[in-house]
Each structure stands twice: as C-alpha cells, then as structure tokens.
N, C-alpha and C positions, 0 to 999 in steps of 0.2 A: 603549130598550135596558135591560135588566134589570141592576141593579147586583149584583155578586157578594157573598156574605157576607163579613164582616170577620173576618180571623184575629187582628188586633191592631194595635197600634201600635208603631212603631220609632223610636228616637231615635239620631242619629248623633254621635259624639264623635271628637275628634282625638287625644287622648292616652289612655294606659291609666290614668293617674291620674283623669282625668275620668270614665272609664267605672266605675272602682271606687267613687269617691264617689257617682256617680249610682245605682249598684246598691245601695249602703247605704242611700240616701235612699229609693229605691223600696221596699226591704224594710222599712224603718222606717215607711213610710206604710201598710203593711198589704198590699201586693201580694204574692201568693204564687206565681202563675203567670208567672214572668219567665224570660227567657233572655238570655244575652249572647254575642256573637260577637266574636272577636279574631283578628288574624293571628299572635298569639304567645301563650304562656301568661302569665297574670298571677297573681301571687302572691295568694292569698286570694279570688280571684274565684269559684271553685267554691263556697266556703263561703257567700259573700254571696248567690249566686243560689239556693242552697238545695239543693246537692248532698247527696244522701243515700247511705247505704251501699248497696252492690250485692249481689246474690245470686251474683255470679261466683265468689267463693271456694268457696262450697258446691257450685255446679255442677262446678267443676274437681275438688273432692274426690270427688264422686260418680262422675265420669268416671274418676278414678284407681282408685277402688275396683272399679268394674265392670271396668276393664282388668285389675286384679290378679286378680279372681275368674275372668275369662275365660281369662287366661293359665294359671293354676293348674288350673282345671277341664278345660281342653282337654288338658292333659298327663296329668292324673289319668285322665280318660276313655281316653285312648289307651293308657297304660301299665297301668292297673290293671283297667279294665273291658272294653275292647275287645279288646286283644291283650296278655295278661299273660305276657310271656316271663320265665323265671327266668335271669338272666344273671349269672353269677358268685356265685350264692348271695345276692344283694341283695334286699331286700324289693321288691315291686311298687310300693308307695308310697315311693319314695326321694326325698322332698321336697327335699333339699339340691340335687339334680340339676335341679329344676324352678325354682330361684331365678332364674337369668339371663333366661329367657323371661318369667317372671312380672314381673320388674322392668321389662323393655322394654315389655310391654303395659300396665303401670301408667303409664308415661310417655307411651306413645302415647295412651292413653285420656284422661289428664289434658290433654295438649296439644290434642287434637282437641276436647275439650269446652271448653277455654278459647277457642279460635278460634270455634267456632260459638256457644258461649254469649255471647261478647262481641258477635258480629255480631247475634244475636237480641235481646239486651238494649238495644243501640244503635239498633235498628230499621233495621239496614242489610241489604241495600243500599237506599238512599232516593234514587232519581233525581230526586225532585221534593220541594220543600218550599216553602210559601207565601212565605217571605222571598225566594225567588228572583224574585218578581214585582216587587220594588222595584228599579229601575235602579241606585240608589246602592249597593246591597248588593254590587255587583261588586267594590267596593274592600275588602270585609271581609277578603279573603286578601292585601291589599297593605299599607294604612296607615291604615285606618279602623276604629273600634270601634263596635259597635252594641249596644243594649239593647232588648229587645222585651218588652212586656207584652201577654200574651194576651187575647183578647176572652172567653174562658171563665173568667177570674178572677172571683171573687164581687164584688169592689170595682170591677171595670171599668165605666166609663161613658165613651162616646166623647169626649164634650166635656170632662169633668172630667179624664180621664187624659191627653188631649192637653195641656190647660192644665198639668197637673202635669209632663209630660215637657218642655214648652217651658220651664218654670221651672228646669229643670236646666241650662240654658244650653248645649245641644248645638248642633251646626251645623244640625240639621233635624230634624223630626218627620215621619214618613211613615206612611200607612195601608198595611196589608198585606191584600190581598184573598186570600181562601182559594181 
C-alpha cells in the first residue's frame, strides 16, 4: 500500500499557555509555516503564529467605492441622460436628491465585498483539510490545543521536527497525511 504524502507534524497540548509557549519556541527555532488550532481565542497567538495584515480593508473600500459609483451613476443616467424631465425648474443633475440611494448602495457594496472577500481570503468553504485525518484533532473544538508544522517549511525534516515537537512536552506528536 502506497503511503500518502506528509502534510506536516502536529503536537497536542492541554492548556493554552503550553500552546503559546510552544508556538514561541517553534517560531524562535526558525520554523515559518506553522499553524495553531484552539477551541477559544488566545491572546497573542496570532502574532506568534505569524499572522500578517490582510487585504480585506482594501477590498471593502473598493466595494464601497464601486457601490457609490454605481448608485450615483444609475441615478445620473436615469435622470440626466435617459429621461431628462424638467420638474419644478430644478436642474437635471440634482445631486442632493441622489444622496440616499448612493449612500445605501455604498453600504451594500462594502458589506457584500466584506463577506465575499473574507470567504475568499480564508479559503472558505473548506470541507476538507489534512488535519482532519488525525483522529485526535476531533478534540480541537472541545478542550485540546494543537500546533502544526507544515512539511513545506524550509527547515522541516520529519525526524528532526518530530524530535523538536516532542521536546516541547506536549501530550503527543502526530503525522498529518495529505
């Protein structure tokens, strides 16, 4: 039977403090492609794992600007170009009347781009991830904390990395098959 390729190694911890300390040591040892899984938020864990800034604010801004331009452009086209009626002597491009719909479409564009941008940047929906192949990972949503060192890390060596993760004194080290 052919063995599946290795995604990485996973270490299991009992407390959030153990996970945070292990993540610091792993980062200090030079590993870059690491990930941590926890049933609750842990202060400072994202920074230790190597959380980086996201492009989501720029995506939301672009969505808001597109919504704003679409709202104003739609009303401008309807009232000035397509069907210019002179009602009460007002100018065709009476922009103050366009503000409410422009504002609403700005909010709609920003909100939709935030939702779809977040889903795209997080790689969701993700019905499968290699960590699900480890039976112990079922407790990640209950009471266990996991640290993963991926096999595509430059410093990854299966034997040395296993030894390093075992030296962190977790409750176990597991191979993750891809």
